[in-house]
N, C-alpha and C positions, 0 to 999 in steps of 0.2 A: 921506379917512377920516371927517371931521367931518360931511359931508353924509350919508354912509352910516349913521353912528351916529344922526343925527336921524331918518332914515327908519325905521330899526329901532325907535327909541323910539316913533314914531307907531304902528307895528304893535303894540307892547306896550301902548300906551295904549288901542287899540281892544279888545284882549283884556280889559283891566281894565274898560273901559266895559261890555262884554258881561256880565262877572261882576257888576258893580254893578247892572245892570238886573235880572239874575236875582235878586240879593239883595233889591232893592226890591220885586219882584213877590211874593217869598216873605213879606216883611214885611207887605205890604198884605193878602195872603190871611190871615195870622195875625191882623191887626188886625180884619179883617171877621169872622172866626170869634169873636173875643173880644166884639165888639159884639152878635152874634147870641146869644151865651150870656148876656150881661148883660140883654138885652131880655126874655127869657122870665120871670125872677123879677119884673121890674117890672110886667108885665101881670098876673101872678097877685096881686100885693099890692093893686092897685086904688088904694089910698091912697098918696099921695106920688108918684104917677106924673108929676104935673105938674112936680114939683121935679126929677125925673131927666131930663126931656126936654131941658132946655138942655145938660146934660152929654153926652147922646147925640148931640146936634146938633154939638157941638164935635168930638167924636171922628170923626164922619162927615166933617167938613171936613178933618181931618188925613189921613184915609184917601184922600180925593180928591186931596189935594196929593201924597201919595206916588204915587198912580197916575199923575198927570200927570208927575211927575219920571221915573217908570219909562218912560212913553211917550217922553219927550224923550231919555232915554238910549238907548232902543231905536232911535230915529231916527238918533241920532249913530252908533251902531254900524253901522246899515245903510249910512250914508254912507261910513264907513271901509271897509267891505267892498267897496262899489262902487269906491272908489279903488284898493283892492288888486287888484281884478279888472282894472282898467285899467293896472296896472303902477306905480301911484304908491306903494303901500305897500312893495314889495320894492325894495331899493336896486339901483342899476346895478352890474353886476359881481357880483351875488349870484344864488344859485339856491335852489330850494326843496328841502329835504331830505325824507327819508322821513317824518318826523314833522310836516312842514308848516312847519318853522322855516326862516328865511332863512339861507343860508351864503355866505361870501365866497370867490370863486374866486381862488386864489393859484398862482403858477408852481411853487413848491416849498413843502414844509412849513415851511422856515425863513423864507420871506417872508410867511407868514400873520401878520397883525397884528404888523408889525415894530416898532411903537412900544410894545408891551407886554412886560414882563419875562417870561422863561421860568421855569416852575415846575420846578426841578430835582428836586423830590420826586415828580413824576409820571412815569409811563412815557413820555408824549409828550415832556416836557422832557429826560429822559435820552436818548431816541432822537435828538432833534435835536442834542444836545451831541455824542454819539458820531459822528454823521454829519459834523458840521462840523469836528471836531478830528482826524480821521484824516489820515494822511499823503497828500500829493498823489501822483498816479500816478507821476510821475518824480522820483526823488530829486535834490536840488540840491547840487552840490559847490562852489558859489560860484565858478564860472569863467565867463568872458565868453561861451564857446560855449554855455552852458546857460541863459543869461538869458532868451532869447526864449520858450522852452518853459515855463520856470518861471513867468514873469509871466503867460503865457496861462492856465496851469492855476490860478494863484492868483486871477486875476480871475474865472474861472468859479466857484471855491469861494466867493469873497466874495459873488457874486451869489446863488448858491443858498442860502447860509447866512443871508443878510440883513444881512451886515456893511456892505454898500455902499448900503443902502436906508433910507428913513425918516428921522425926525428924530434917531435915535440911531446913525447910521452912524459907522464909524471909519476910513473910507478917503478921504473928501473933505476936501481942504485947499486953502488959498489959495496960489497960486504967487507968485513974486517979481514978476510983472507984473500981479497982481491977478485972475487967472483962478482958477476953482475946478475942480480936476481930481482924479481918483482917484490915490492915491499910486503905484499900480502902472503908471500911464500917464504920470506926470510927476514921478517921484521926483527927477530931476535939477534940477527947477525949484523945489524946496521946501527950506527950510533946517531944520536940526534945531531951532532956537529957535522958529520959527513952528509947527512940528508939536507941540512940547512945550506951547506956550501953548494950543493948541486942545484938547489931550488932558487938560490939568490938571483940568478940572472933573469928569471921571469917574474920575480916578486919585487925586486928593486926597480923603481921607475927608470933608473939609468942603466938597467941590465940590457944585455944584448938581445934577449928574447922576450923583453917586456911586452912588446906589441906583436905577439905571435899566438899561435894556437895553444902553446903551452900554458899561458896565463888563463886562457878560457877553460882548458882542461882542469886546471887547479880549482877554479871557481865552481865548476860543475861537480867536481869530486867532493869539495867541502859541503856544498848544499845537500848532496846525496847522503853523506855520512851523518850530518846533523838531523836530517829528516828520518833516518833509520834508527835513531836512538829512542829508548823509552824515556818518559819524563823523569823517573828517578835517576837514570843514567846521565841525562843532560845536567841535572842538578849536581851530581857527583863530579862531572867533568869540568864544570864552570870554574872552580878555583884554579885549575891548571891552564887557563887560557893564555897567560903570558908565555908558557912553554911552547905553544904552537902558533904564536902570532909574531909576524915580522913585518915591519913597515906598515903597521896598522892593517895588515891583511892576514887572514887565517891561511896557513900553509897546509894543504891537504895531506901530504905525506907525513908531516910532523904530527898532525892531528891523529892520524891512524896509528902512529907509533905510540903516542900517549895513551890512546884507547886500549891498545894491546897490553901496555904495561899495567894499566889499572885492572884489566880483566884477568891477567895471568900472574901478576906480581913478579916481574922480571928480575930474577936474582939467581945466584948459584944455589942457594938453599931451595929455591923453587924447582930447579932442574933436578936436584937429588930427590926431592919429594916426588916429582913426577916419575922418576925411575923406580922408586920404591912402590908407588901406587900401581904401576903397570906390572911389576913383578908379582905383587900380592893380589892381583885381580882375581885369581882363582878362588881365593878365600871368600869372595862375595857371591859365588855361583849359587849356593843354597839360599842365601838371603834374598837374592833376586829371582828366586823361584825358577832357576835355570833358564832364564830368558836370554837366549843367544843373541838376538838383535841388540838388546840393551848392553850385553857384555861387549859386543863388537863396537858399539857406539862409544863406550867408555875407553876401550883400547885405542880406538882411532883418535879420540880426544887427547889422550895423554901422548900418543905417538906423534901427532901433528904438532903439538906444542913443543915437544922435544926437538923435532927436526927444524922447526922455525927458529929455535935458538941456536942452531948449529950443533946441537948435542947428538950423541949417538947412543944406541942401546944395544947391549950384548944379546945376541941370540933371540931376536923377536919371534922366530919360528918356534923355538923351544918354549917360550912363554905362552904362545898360543896352544901348543900341545898340552901344557900343564893345565890351562883353563879348560880345554875340551875334555880332558880325562877326569876332571872333577865334576862333570855333569852326570847326574843320576839317570842315565838312559842307556840301557844295555846295548841296544842296536847301534846307537850313535857312538858309544865308546868303542865298540868292536870295529866300526868303520875307521875311527880315528886311530886306534891302536895299529891297525893294518898300515895306514899311511905313515904313522910314526916309525914303524919297523922298516918300511921301504926307504924312508928318508935317511935314517941313520945307517942303513946298509948301502947307501950310495945309489939307489935305484931311481931317485928323484932329484937329479942334480940341478934342475932348473926351477925347483920349488921355491917360491917367495912367500912372504907372509901375506901378500895380497891374494895370490892364487889359493893359498891354504884357507884363508877366510872365505873366499868365494865357494870353494868346494864344501866347506863346513856349512855355509849358509844354504847351499842347494840341498844338502842332506837334511838339514833342519826343516826346510820347507816341505820336503817329501814326507818326512815322518809326521809333521803336523797335519798335513792333508790326509794322511792315513790314520790319524788318531793314535799314533804310536809313540808320540813324544812324551818321555818321562811318565810312563804308566806304572813303573815300579814304585812301591812304597819305600820310604826312607828306612834303611836298615836299623837305624837307632830307634825310630819310633816303633818299629815292629818288635824289637827286643824289649823295650819298655812295656809295651802292651802285653807281651807274653809273660813277663815277670809279674805284672799286676794280676793277670788271670791266675797265675800259679799261687800268688799270695791269697787270693780269694778263697781257694779251696783249703788253705791251711790256716784259716782265721779261727784259731782256738787259743784261749789263754793258757799259758804254761801253768803247771801245778804251783810254781812259786808265786805266780800272780794270783791264782785262785785262793791261795792261803791268806792273802791280805784282804779279800772281800768280806764284808760284814754279813752276818746272818740277820737279814732285815726283820724277820719275825721276832727274834730275840730283842732287837733294838726297839721295835715298837712295843714289846711287852714291858721293857724297862721304862719306856717313856710314860706308860700308864701306871707306874708304881708296882709293876709285877703282880697285879691283882686281877688281870684279865682272866676270866673263867674260874676264879677261885674266890672263896669267901674270905673277906678281910679278916686277918688275924688268925685264921684257922688253918689255911693252906688246903683245905678240902675243896674238891671241885663241886660246884653247885650249878644248877641251871639258872640262866638269866631270867629272873622273874620280872615280867612286865605287866603293867596294868592293861588287861585285855577287855576291860569293861567298855571302854570307848575307843574302839579300834580306829575309827575315822579321825578322831582328834590326834591320835598318835601319828598317823600318816601325814596329816597336815603339819604337825610339828616338825617331822623329819624333812619334809619338802622345803620349808623356808630356811632351815639351817644349811641346806646344800646349795641354795641359790646364791651365786656370787653377786656382789654389788656391781652395778653398771659403772662405766667410766665416769668419773666425776662425783659419784655418790660416796657418802661417808663410809668408812670401814668399821665404824662403831655405832651400835644402836642399843636401845633398851627394849626388852620384851619379857613379859611375865615377872616384872619387877626386878629384872636382872640386866646387867650390862654385858653385851656380847661383842666380841671382836672377830673380824674375818681373818682366819689363820691360813696363810698361804701354804703352809706345810700339810695341814689336814684338809685344805680346800673346803672349809666349813666354818660356820659361825660357832665360836667357842668362847668359854669363859675367860681363858688365858689370852694374852696378847701374842702376836707372832714373835716378838723378841724374847718372850718367856717360854716359848715352846721348846721343850727338851727334845722332841723328835727332830725338829729342824736343826738344833745344835749338833745332835749326834750324827745326823746324815751329812752335814757340812764337813765335820771333822773327818769322817770316814772317806768321803769322796776326795778331799784334798790329800789325805795320806796315800790313797791308792793311785791317785793321778800321778803323784811324784814317782811312785814305784814303777808304774807302767811306762812313763816317759823315760825314766832312767834305763829300764831294761830294753826298751825299744831302740834307744840311741846307742847303746853299748853292745847290742847283739850283732855279730858279724854276719854278713850275707855274701853269697857268691856274686861277684861282679858280672855285669852284663857285657858281652863282647862288644867292643867298639866304643864303650863309654868309660870315661875316666873313673877310677875306683872311688875317689872322694865324692864326686858328684853323684855316682850311683848310690853310695851308702846314704847320702843325705836324702835322696828321693825315697829310698826304701824305709828309712827311719821315720820320715814324715808320714808315709802311708800307714805304717804299723801303728804309730802313735795315735793317729786319728781314728783308726779302726778299733783300737783298744778302748779309747774313750767312748766310742759309740757302743761298744759291747757292754761297758759298765752302765751306761745310761739306760739300756733297754731292760 
């Protein structure tokens, strides 16, 4: 900026020289006219002319001196014009405006002349303030998942508004290891005390930079940060206001430092936790349905937070290879395996984790567009399905189980006193003698005994001078009550006994483990399936 200002000053001097030359010429012409007017009366008087001659000669010398000075100024002006034509008068990075004046090319309105204060009473100053202080595109809830996007958008705003540029920037600070970094890139490597010390000269009313662009940049930064927070985040931040307030003024860099601490829990334990998460990210591939962009976002989130704390991570490329090789897509894994072998064979010396992620993302996009991404079924699911199909064909009760099943015909015979189909007391088989004289009445009598009571209706009623009960075991109206039904009692005892036998046999029978599945988990799956199918077989 100093060189540009000097060059602009030279152009202004040239314009002043041109104006001085014009003024000198005008003065010379006026002096010459005055001399001519004075010479005419002298000639007419005749007497005393010799006395006036010396005066006229002196005036003539002054006029000549003025003319010589005018010529010198004109020569200087011509020289400056020649230099301007050769590009010396217009500063580098400047252009010529419509009025012929030199203008400086800036990336944004906010970065034009970043070392000069903004005039908030002008339309331009108000416009720049409004553009710089509006909310970022994405609201920030102060959670670790949102940090990457928030810091990226904040960095873009700081650059466009001029907060990060010039001698009055409010984002550059010295880290604990002596480096100078922007706070949104190295917030974890800066202490609150060091940030406060560097901000004090534009926050303290007695500071050297209090009446400068730095104080304006701080105010715009604070307004932007607060406007970008969600309501819950603002409420969560409020109790920590004393930590980022100095001289009754909110300090933007301190505010950002506190926000990052709350969002990421700045501590040694957090750093180790981030390292662990990024190393074990491959274990989440299946649960995320092999969503590569989501895996990349999580990797970038952990990696960015680690680097912002000044921490390092061993072998980030190896971690990415582990993640990629855990994805259930044959073509993608083949592609990554080829890169993996080339890298460890030394054929890709310039490979970085950024370029590897870009290559993997390009391959992912190609496979998705071709409908080839993760078309294979999971091997574990396929193995389980095959095992279940195999069990379906072998669903037969073992002889040991069959021996515990009751003979339902004998059970029902015993429940009727063993007299079904026999004459009482004789044991001789006789035909069931029924009164066939009134067949219609018999059919009507059998129909109402089989009709179950509706919901809410009583389960006991009188008919033919007798009390009948609805038996849930016979599913008919009977003289005995359900609790006295011997058929129900016999069936319940038999089912309970055999259920225990089936369950015990099913859970103790060994089976062949499925490949790729832990043996204990596989046996529990098979045992549950066999037990359920055995129960179903008994109930049919």
